[in-house]
C-alpha positions in Angstrom: -26.1 98.6 15.2 -29.6 97.4 15.7 -31.1 96.3 19.1 -31.3 92.8 17.7 -27.6 92.7 16.8 -26.7 94.1 20.2 -28.7 91.4 21.8 -27.1 88.8 19.6 -23.6 90.0 20.4 -24.3 90.1 24.1 -25.4 86.5 24.0 -22.3 85.5 22.1 -20.1 87.3 24.5 -21.9 85.7 27.4 -21.1 82.3 26.0 -17.5 82.9 26.9 -18.4 82.7 30.6 -18.0 78.9 30.3 -14.3 79.7 30.5 -14.8 82.0 33.5 -14.6 85.0 31.2 -16.5 88.2 32.1 -18.2 89.5 29.0 -17.8 93.2 29.9 -14.1 92.7 30.6 -13.9 90.8 27.4 -15.3 93.7 25.4 -13.1 96.2 27.2 -10.0 94.3 26.5 -10.9 93.6 22.9 -11.4 97.3 22.3 -8.2 98.2 24.2 -6.3 96.0 21.7 -8.0 97.8 18.9 -7.1 101.2 20.4 -3.5 100.2 20.7 -3.3 99.2 17.1 -5.0 102.5 16.2 -2.5 104.5 18.1 0.3 102.6 16.4 -1.3 103.6 13.1 -1.6 107.3 14.0 2.0 107.3 15.2 3.3 105.9 11.9 1.1 108.2 9.8 2.0 111.4 11.6 5.8 110.8 11.9 6.6 109.3 8.4 8.7 111.3 6.0 7.6 110.0 2.6 4.2 110.6 1.1 3.5 106.9 0.4 3.3 106.4 4.2 2.4 109.8 5.6 -0.2 110.8 3.0 -1.2 107.6 1.1 -1.1 105.4 4.2 0.3 102.3 2.5 1.1 100.6 5.7 -0.5 98.4 8.4 -0.1 97.9 12.1 -1.1 94.9 14.2 -0.6 93.1 17.5 0.3 89.4 17.6 0.8 87.0 20.5 4.1 85.2 21.2 2.9 82.3 19.0 2.7 84.7 16.0 -1.1 84.6 16.0 -2.9 87.8 15.0 -4.8 89.3 17.9 -6.0 92.6 16.3 -5.4 95.1 13.6 -7.1 98.4 12.8 -7.4 100.6 9.7 -5.1 98.2 7.9 -4.7 96.9 4.4 -6.0 93.3 4.1 -3.2 92.3 1.7 -0.9 93.0 4.6 -2.7 91.8 7.7 -4.2 88.6 6.3 -0.6 87.3 5.8 1.6 89.1 8.3 1.7 85.9 10.4 3.7 84.2 7.6 6.6 86.6 7.7 6.4 87.0 11.5 6.5 83.2 11.7 9.8 83.2 9.7 11.2 85.8 12.1 10.3 83.7 15.1 11.9 80.7 13.5 15.0 82.6 12.4 15.7 83.8 16.0 14.2 80.9 18.0 15.7 81.1 21.5 17.3 84.4 20.7 14.5 86.9 21.0 15.2 89.4 23.7 13.5 92.4 25.2 14.4 95.5 23.2 14.9 93.6 19.9 13.7 94.9 16.6 13.6 92.4 13.8 13.0 93.5 10.2 12.6 91.9 6.8 11.3 92.6 3.3 12.0 89.1 1.9 9.2 87.6 -0.2 10.7 84.2 0.1 10.6 84.4 3.9 6.8 85.0 3.7 6.6 88.7 3.0 4.1 90.0 0.4 6.7 91.7 -1.9 10.0 93.5 -1.6 8.5 96.9 -1.4 6.9 96.1 2.0 9.2 96.6 4.9 8.3 94.7 8.1 9.4 95.7 11.6 8.5 93.6 14.7 9.2 94.2 18.4 8.7 91.6 21.1 6.7 92.6 24.1 8.1 91.3 27.4 6.8 91.5 30.9 8.8 90.3 33.9 11.1 88.4 31.6 8.4 86.6 29.7 7.7 87.1 26.0 3.9 87.6 25.6 3.2 89.6 22.4 4.6 91.2 19.2 4.0 94.7 18.0 4.3 94.7 14.2 4.2 97.2 11.3 4.4 96.7 7.5 5.1 99.8 5.4 5.6 100.2 1.7 9.0 101.8 1.0 9.5 104.5 -1.5 12.7 102.7 -2.7 14.3 99.4 -2.0 17.4 99.3 -4.1 15.9 98.1 -7.4 17.7 98.7 -10.7 15.1 101.4 -11.5 14.0 104.2 -9.2 10.9 102.4 -7.9 10.0 99.9 -5.2 7.7 98.2 -7.7 9.7 97.3 -10.8 7.5 95.4 -13.2 10.3 94.6 -15.6 12.7 93.1 -13.0 13.8 89.7 -14.1 14.9 88.3 -10.7 15.2 89.2 -7.0 18.6 90.9 -7.5 17.2 93.4 -10.0 14.2 94.3 -7.9 15.6 95.1 -4.5 18.0 94.6 -1.7 16.8 91.4 0.0 16.6 91.4 3.7 15.7 88.1 5.3 14.8 88.3 9.0 17.6 90.4 10.6 17.9 92.4 13.8 18.2 96.2 13.5 18.1 96.5 17.3 19.3 93.9 19.9 18.5 94.2 23.6 17.5 97.8 23.1 20.7 98.9 21.3 20.8 99.7 17.5 23.0 97.6 15.3 24.1 100.7 13.4 26.4 98.8 11.1 23.5 96.8 9.8 21.3 99.8 9.5 24.0 101.7 7.6 24.3 98.7 5.2 20.6 98.9 4.5 20.7 102.7 3.9 23.7 102.4 1.6 21.7 100.3 -0.8 18.6 102.5 -1.2 17.9 105.8 -2.8 16.6 108.8 -0.8 18.3 107.4 2.3 17.5 110.4 4.5 13.8 110.0 3.9 13.9 106.3 4.2 15.7 106.6 7.5 12.9 108.9 8.6 10.3 106.3 7.6 12.3 103.6 9.4 12.2 105.6 12.6 8.5 106.2 12.1 7.9 102.4 11.9 10.1 101.9 15.0 8.2 104.6 16.8 5.0 102.8 16.0 6.0 99.4 17.3 7.6 101.0 20.4 4.3 102.8 21.0 2.5 99.5 20.7 5.0 97.9 23.1 4.5 100.6 25.8 0.7 100.4 25.6 0.8 96.6 25.7 2.9 96.6 28.8 0.4 99.0 30.4 -2.4 96.6 29.5 -0.5 93.6 30.9 0.2 95.4 34.2 -3.5 96.5 34.5 -5.0 93.0 34.0 -2.1 90.6 34.8 -0.3 88.4 32.3 -2.2 85.2 33.1 -5.7 86.8 32.9 -4.8 88.8 29.7 -3.7 85.6 28.0 -7.0 83.9 28.9 -8.9 86.8 27.4 -6.8 86.6 24.3 -7.8 83.0 23.9 -11.4 84.0 24.4 -11.1 86.7 21.7 -9.7 84.2 19.2 -12.3 81.7 20.2 -15.1 84.3 19.7 -13.9 85.0 16.1 -13.4 81.3 15.5 -17.0 80.5 16.6 -18.6 83.2 14.6 -16.6 82.5 11.4 -17.5 78.8 11.8 -21.2 79.7 11.9 -21.0 81.9 8.8 -19.1 79.3 6.7 -21.4 76.5 7.8 -24.3 78.5 6.4 -22.7 78.5 2.9 -23.5 75.6 0.6 -20.8 72.9 0.6 -19.2 72.3 -2.8 -16.4 73.2 -5.1 -16.6 76.3 -7.2 -14.2 77.5 -9.9 -13.3 81.1 -11.0 -10.8 82.3 -13.6 -9.1 85.7 -14.2 -6.4 86.9 -16.5 -3.3 89.1 -16.0 -2.7 91.6 -18.8 1.1 91.2 -18.9 3.9 89.8 -16.8 6.1 92.9 -17.2 8.1 91.2 -20.0 5.7 91.2 -22.9 3.8 87.9 -22.2 0.0 88.6 -22.2 -3.3 87.2 -20.8 -1.9 84.9 -18.1 -4.5 82.7 -16.4 -5.2 82.6 -12.7 -7.5 79.8 -11.8 -9.0 79.3 -8.3 -11.0 76.3 -7.1 -12.8 77.2 -3.9 -14.0 74.2 -1.8 -16.4 74.9 1.0 -16.8 72.0 3.5 -18.5 72.4 6.9 -16.8 75.4 8.5 -13.6 75.4 6.3 -12.8 77.0 3.0 -9.8 75.9 0.9 -8.6 77.8 -2.2 -6.5 75.9 -4.7 -4.8 77.8 -7.5 -3.7 74.7 -9.4 -4.1 75.3 -13.2 -2.8 78.8 -13.1 -0.2 79.9 -15.6 3.5 79.3 -15.0 5.5 82.1 -13.3 6.2 85.1 -15.5 9.5 86.4 -16.7 9.1 89.9 -15.1 8.0 91.2 -11.7 4.4 90.0 -11.9 4.6 86.9 -9.8 2.9 85.9 -6.6 4.3 85.0 -3.2 3.1 82.7 -0.3 2.1 85.8 1.7 0.1 87.4 -1.1 -1.6 84.0 -1.9 -2.7 83.6 1.7 -4.0 87.1 1.9 -5.7 87.1 -1.4 -7.5 83.8 -0.9 -9.0 85.2 2.3 -10.0 88.7 1.3 -13.2 87.8 -0.6 -14.2 85.3 2.1 -13.9 88.0 4.8 -16.2 90.2 2.7 -18.7 87.4 2.6 -19.1 87.1 6.4 -20.4 89.6 8.9 -18.3 92.7 9.1 -18.1 92.9 12.9 -16.2 89.6 13.2 -12.7 90.4 14.4 -10.2 89.5 11.6 -7.8 87.7 13.9 -6.2 84.3 14.0 -9.5 82.7 15.1 -11.2 83.9 11.9 -8.3 83.4 9.5 -7.7 79.7 10.6 -10.8 78.7 8.7 -9.2 79.6 5.3 -6.4 77.6 3.7 -4.8 77.9 0.3 -2.3 76.2 -2.0 -0.7 76.6 -5.4 1.9 74.8 -7.4 5.4 76.1 -6.9 6.6 77.7 -10.1 3.2 79.1 -11.0 2.4 82.8 -11.4 0.6 82.6 -8.0 3.5 81.0 -6.1 6.8 81.8 -7.9 9.9 79.8 -7.4 13.1 81.6 -6.2 14.7 83.7 -7.6 11.8 85.0 -9.6 10.9 88.7 -9.2 7.8 89.4 -7.3 7.8 93.2 -7.1 4.2 93.6 -8.4 2.7 90.8 -6.3 0.4 92.9 -4.1 -1.2 94.5 -7.2 -1.1 91.5 -9.5 -1.4 88.6 -9.4 -3.0 89.6 -6.1 -5.9 91.3 -7.9 -6.5 88.3 -10.1 -6.2 85.8 -7.3 -9.0 87.7 -5.5 -11.0 88.1 -8.7 -11.0 84.4 -9.3 -12.2 83.7 -5.8 -14.9 86.4 -6.1 -16.2 84.7 -9.3 -16.2 81.3 -7.5 -18.0 82.7 -4.5 -20.7 84.2 -6.8 -21.8 80.7 -7.5 -22.1 79.8 -3.8 -23.2 83.0 -2.1 -24.4 85.4 -4.8 -25.9 87.8 -2.3 -22.6 88.2 -0.4 -20.2 88.7 -3.3 -19.1 91.6 -5.4 -18.6 92.4 -9.1 -15.1 93.0 -10.3 -12.8 95.7 -8.9 -11.0 97.9 -11.4 -7.6 96.5 -11.9 -6.0 99.4 -13.9 -5.1 101.8 -11.1 -3.0 104.5 -12.8 -0.8 104.5 -9.7 2.6 105.4 -11.1 6.0 105.6 -9.4 7.4 108.9 -10.6 10.8 110.4 -9.9 13.2 113.0 -11.1 15.3 116.0 -10.0 13.7 119.0 -8.3 15.4 122.1 -9.7 13.1 124.6 -8.0 15.1 127.2 -6.0 18.3 125.7 -7.4 18.0 122.6 -5.1 18.8 119.9 -7.7 17.5 117.4 -5.2 16.3 113.9 -6.2 12.7 113.3 -5.6 10.2 110.4 -5.9 6.6 109.6 -5.1 4.0 106.9 -5.7 0.6 108.4 -6.5 -2.6 106.7 -5.6 -4.6 109.6 -7.0 -5.7 107.7 -10.1 -6.9 104.6 -8.3 -9.5 102.5 -9.9 -13.0 101.8 -8.5 -14.8 99.0 -6.6 -17.3 96.6 -8.0 -21.0 96.7 -7.2 -22.7 94.3 -4.9 -26.4 93.3 -4.6 -27.3 96.2 -2.3 -24.7 98.8 -3.0 -22.9 100.7 -5.8 -19.1 100.3 -6.0 -16.9 103.0 -4.5 -14.6 105.2 -6.6 -10.9 105.3 -5.8 -11.0 102.1 -3.8 -8.4 100.5 -6.0 -8.3 96.7 -5.6 -9.7 94.7 -2.8 -6.1 94.3 -1.7 -6.4 97.7 0.0 -10.2 97.7 0.4 -10.3 101.5 0.6 -7.5 101.8 3.1 -5.2 103.9 0.9 -5.6 107.7 0.6 -5.2 110.0 -2.3 -2.9 113.0 -2.0 -4.4 116.5 -2.3 -3.5 118.2 -5.6 -2.1 121.2 -3.7 0.1 119.0 -1.5 1.4 117.2 -4.6 2.3 120.4 -6.4 3.9 121.8 -3.2 6.1 118.7 -2.5 7.1 117.8 -6.0 8.0 119.7 -9.3 4.8 118.7 -11.0 1.4 120.2 -12.0 -1.8 118.2 -11.9 -3.8 119.6 -14.8 -6.8 117.4 -14.4 -8.2 115.1 -11.7 -11.8 114.1 -12.3 -14.3 111.4 -12.7 -14.2 109.5 -16.0 -17.7 109.5 -17.5 -19.1 106.0 -18.5 -16.0 104.2 -17.1 -17.9 101.7 -14.9 -19.9 98.6 -15.4 -23.7 99.1 -15.3 -26.4 97.2 -13.4 -29.2 97.4 -10.9 -26.2 98.6 -8.8 -23.3 100.0 -10.7 -19.6 100.0 -10.3 -17.7 102.9 -9.0 -16.4 105.4 -11.5 -12.8 105.5 -12.8 -10.6 108.6 -12.5 -8.9 110.7 -15.2 -5.6 112.3 -14.0 -3.1 114.4 -16.0 0.4 115.1 -14.5 2.8 117.5 -16.1 6.5 117.8 -15.0 7.6 121.3 -14.0 11.0 122.6 -14.9 12.5 119.1 -15.3 11.7 115.7 -16.8 10.2 112.9 -14.8 10.4 109.1 -15.0 7.1 107.3 -14.8 6.7 103.6 -14.0 3.2 102.4 -14.6 1.9 99.8 -12.2 -1.3 97.9 -12.3 -3.4 95.6 -14.5 -6.8 95.4 -16.0 -6.2 97.6 -19.1 -6.9 94.5 -21.3 -9.0 92.5 -18.9 -11.7 94.6 -17.3 -13.5 94.2 -14.0 -16.3 91.6 -14.5 -20.1 92.2 -14.2 -22.4 89.8 -12.4 -26.0 88.6 -12.8 -26.7 90.8 -15.8 -24.4 93.6 -14.8 -21.9 94.7 -17.4 -18.1 94.9 -17.1 -16.1 98.0 -16.6 -14.4 99.2 -19.7 -10.8 98.9 -18.6 -8.4 101.9 -18.6 -5.1 103.1 -19.9 -2.2 105.5 -19.6 -0.2 107.4 -22.2 2.3 110.2 -22.7 1.0 113.1 -24.7 3.1 115.7 -26.5 1.4 119.1 -25.9 2.7 120.6 -29.1 2.0 117.8 -31.6 -0.8 116.0 -29.7 1.0 112.7 -30.4 0.2 110.0 -27.8 2.3 107.0 -26.8 0.1 104.5 -25.0 1.7 102.1 -22.6 0.4 98.7 -21.3 -0.6 98.5 -17.7 3.0 98.0 -16.7 6.0 99.8 -18.1 8.3 102.8 -18.2 7.7 106.2 -19.8 10.0 109.2 -19.6 8.0 112.5 -19.5 9.8 115.6 -20.7 8.8 119.2 -20.3 6.1 119.9 -22.8 4.6 116.5 -22.3 2.1 115.1 -19.9 1.4 111.7 -18.4 -2.3 110.8 -18.6 -3.9 108.0 -16.6 -7.5 106.8 -16.9 -8.4 104.2 -14.3 -11.1 101.6 -14.7 -14.5 101.7 -13.1 -15.8 98.7 -11.3 -18.1 96.0 -12.6 -21.9 96.2 -12.4 -24.3 93.9 -10.6 -27.8 92.9 -11.7 -30.1 94.0 -14.6 -29.4 97.7 -15.6 -33.1 98.0 -16.6 -34.0 97.6 -12.9 -32.1 100.6 -11.7 -34.4 103.4 -10.5 -34.7 105.9 -13.3 -34.4 108.8 -10.9 -30.9 107.5 -9.8 -29.9 107.3 -13.5 -31.0 110.9 -14.0 -28.8 112.0 -11.1 -25.8 110.3 -12.6 -26.3 112.0 -15.9 -26.7 115.3 -14.2 -23.4 114.7 -12.3 -21.7 113.5 -15.6 -20.9 110.1 -14.1 -22.7 108.5 -17.0 -23.8 110.1 -20.4 -27.2 110.7 -21.9 -26.4 107.9 -24.4 -25.6 105.4 -21.7 -28.8 106.3 -19.8 -30.8 105.7 -22.9 -29.0 102.7 -24.4 -28.1 100.7 -21.3 -30.5 101.8 -18.6 -33.4 102.6 -21.0 -34.0 105.9 -19.4 -35.3 108.8 -21.5 -34.4 112.3 -20.1 -35.1 115.9 -20.8 -31.6 117.2 -21.9 -32.1 120.5 -20.1 -33.8 119.6 -16.8 -32.8 115.9 -16.5 -36.5 115.1 -15.9 -37.4 111.5 -16.5 -40.0 110.9 -19.3 -41.9 108.1 -17.5 -43.9 106.7 -20.4 -41.0 106.9 -22.9 -38.7 105.2 -20.3 -41.2 102.4 -19.7 -41.5 101.8 -23.5 -37.7 102.0 -24.0 -37.0 99.5 -21.3 -39.6 97.1 -22.6 -38.0 97.3 -26.0 -34.5 96.7 -24.7 -35.6 93.7 -22.6 -37.3 92.1 -25.6 -34.2 92.5 -27.8 -31.4 91.4 -25.5 -32.3 87.8 -24.5 -31.2 86.0 -21.4 -28.8 87.9 -19.1 -25.5 86.2 -18.4 -24.4 85.4 -14.9 -20.9 86.6 -15.6 -19.2 88.7 -18.2 -16.7 88.6 -19.7 -15.7 85.0 -19.7 -12.7 85.3 -22.0 -9.5 87.3 -21.8 -8.7 90.6 -23.6 -12.2 92.0 -23.4 -11.5 95.6 -22.4 -12.9 98.3 -24.7 -11.2 101.5 -23.4 -8.0 101.3 -25.6 -9.8 100.6 -28.8 -12.1 103.6 -28.1 -9.3 106.0 -27.4 -6.4 105.3 -29.8 -6.3 107.5 -32.8 -4.5 107.2 -36.1 -0.8 107.9 -35.7 -0.7 107.0 -31.9 1.6 104.2 -30.8 1.1 101.4 -28.3 4.0 99.9 -26.3 3.8 96.6 -24.3 5.8 96.6 -21.1 8.4 99.3 -22.2 11.5 99.3 -20.1 
């Protein structure tokens, strides 16, 4: 951080002295909260049993005050933490007057404010001398939740009963004692119960760690003083967020995005967002979006609140704490019964991937009109993140196994000053998820990963370019595997901005190794992979930002050398002429080529594409005799 920024922050912290707040103590307490949340995160990561938590880190930890206001979170997923207050608020309401020291309240219910059924929330109240002061909270994606298929993300589920065991706010522990009958009921309704019990204990260990550390903090500073500093921390984020939004031009801005399918064969479903900036407040209205879908691709209140805020948080200074003081400046709404806010008992298993990705995309597009220097091109929606399962017959075990792979994650979009990142997936996770090592995957599961590499020319191009997509090939070993594709953006690619081009989309298919026949699947659906077959996933690169002809030619040459882009793309899109052996830039030929391309193309569009079904990947890869299935079940 620069000296100027340090001075600015010191002045801002000093402003808190109007409330008799010492700025040094303020900073120490703020960072103690962050450290507690980080220790909760490490506890959960290091003690979980399933790869989705222990290796992929699809979970979040946070501290809330007794009023269910977010105080801090660290290394978390924004789709979780931007909306945890909604489900926590439902827990508080459900047990109003009956929250005791030693309680653990859990829920996975999307209609109580959770994001989707796959996310399992655990919350523990923090008491000191009989007074309830804080909450320690975790949210972790479960490997299984009792759906009619062996996955916690069932795109084809038709209602809440097909997609999961529903747990509205309920106590697993009361006054420090386990309600074993309730825990047993939960475990009786999920697959892989031993592993899920291990994950449950890991989440409980995390919140109990947070509880212990919070009690230590309270005893060190005193409850009254700590509560004053919490108010100051929230006020600090409030003040800085207010200043940032006030600097944005007031007005209403509209963005649109499209969902490939709803999991039941309906295609190109509209998500529309009108973003209204007024003074220090931003309101996102999703009116005009498509009606709710027939499958599991429907949104929830929790996902809507998180998704509306994610692009806004990226448009303000990164060092502003993402607590209640910041989040209170963003509100959102959608018609009940729309694909953004489905009506009970609609299935919502896919909510955190889509429509979440499209809800964010529509807001990104709207913000590009208001604050173009602080927005991003589109994130790759087609993630190639399958839920796979089968029977492990190695060593005669015949044990059921399952995993959710994030190794084929799509890439981020470019911004004005930076290229997009590969493997970031959507802005729902914002890079918080991890990929599993190939060796670990092959050790844990009866599979072989035959290929895992960058997909050349998969991104959108521009002065800054989108991150590259990933090509991954998974082959079952000694037994078949079931593969549930989850994602979106195969038909509707990540958008380009201000002359930048879109990503090309992506796809997945089953390939028979003997015949070479391919069965392509839409971005959601089920494929059974037998021995002698492979599952192939190609994720989408992110969108580009700005005029590709303005990208430094030397950078283009580096990308060709590294096989991120091809010679043809360097010449035809970036106007760069290279020596095919040395990758040296031919300066004069490049200058002439760029002048020719600039004269031929006309005015650059602000946004592309502007219509649905614009991806090019599938058309470029399907061969005669291949087949394509929409939402196979």
